[in-house]
C-alpha positions, 0 to 999 in steps of 0.5 A: 444645131451646128448645121442650122447655125452654119446655114444661117451664117453662110446664107446671110453673109452671101446675101447681105454682102452681095445686096449691101454692095448692090445697094451702095452701087445704086446709090452712088451710080446710075446702075439699075435693075437690068444692068449686068452688074446689077443682075449678077450681084442681085442673083448671087445674093438671092442664091444665098439660101441655096449656097448656104444649104448645099454647104451646110448640108455637105456630108460629114459623118452623117451621109444619110441625112445628106442623101435624103436632103438631095433626094428631096430637092428632086422629089417630083413624084408626089400625088397629083393632088399636091400639084393641084394644091400648089396651083389652087391654094396660092391662087385663092390666097392672092384672090382674097384682096381682089374679091374684098375690093370688088364687093366693097369698092366695086372698082372695074379692075380685072382679076388678072392684070396680064394674059394668062399665058404669061404665067408659064414663063413667069414660073420658069423665071421665078424659080431662079428669082425666088424658088431656089431659096426653098432649098435652104428655107424649107430644105434646111431651116424648117426641118432643123428647127423642127428637131427642137421646136413644135411645127408651128413655132418652127414655122414662125421662126422660119417666117421671121428669119425669111423676112429679115433676110430680105431687108437689104432689098429695101435699100436697093434702088429700082427694086419693087420693095422700095414701094412696098409696105414692110408690114404687108411683106411680113404678113404675106411671108407668114401666110406663105410659110404656113402653106409651105410648111404644109407642103413640106411636112406632108410630102418631104418634097423640096422640089414642090416647095420651089415650085410653090414659091415660084407660083407665089411670086408669079401670082404676085405679079399677075393677080390684081391686089388693090390693098385698099382695105389693107387690115381686113385683107391681111387678116383674112389672108392670114386666117385663110393660111392658118386654116389650111395649116390647121386642117392638114396638121390634123390629118395624121392618117393622110400623112402616114398614107402619103409617106408610106412606100 
């Protein structure tokens, strides 16, 4: 567990020092999102999991594990059905809130609050603002935990640590987290973690996890989620994610076929 401890230590020190400094700056000055100083501290803090992963996995005696780790970061050659999975499943997850409200409140809101062509640049930018975290979360944290715990327990631990890591963002002025219910964020983080565990465990592709995380963030900004029936919506989103997890967790034969040369 030495690599896991080293990863968490580096990740939290880098991110929380950068974001803690940024929170203090936004309290005592008028610097806000978009300012060069703000963006530099914000981005470096967001790269904490990536920096932690690369430093903690640096080859010592076990060079094979490091080579496998680097290979997984760039592993884009997976079955095309997984790319469809990555596009469709997060979209379905985020559509649950909209569907419930259309059938209850019946508001005149549209599913997408921005034109669809916004999705491509959103995915590209969200690789930096979120996606690269997966080099650490699913590239190091999840597989290291799975060496000691069952997959579902490892997923829960990863989700909780991932959510805790975001805590300083609630103290930085001009970030959307200040207007976000932490409970909603934690539940959605668990939904994301269940789906990302499926993707990583079946493909061993960190690249695909990076893309999925970017899509989560992109859909978040484009799909209308009123969250009027909050409890019902979160429960259904969690059930949806858990069902996806259970279905693929039991497809042992598919796993063997997918990972065979």
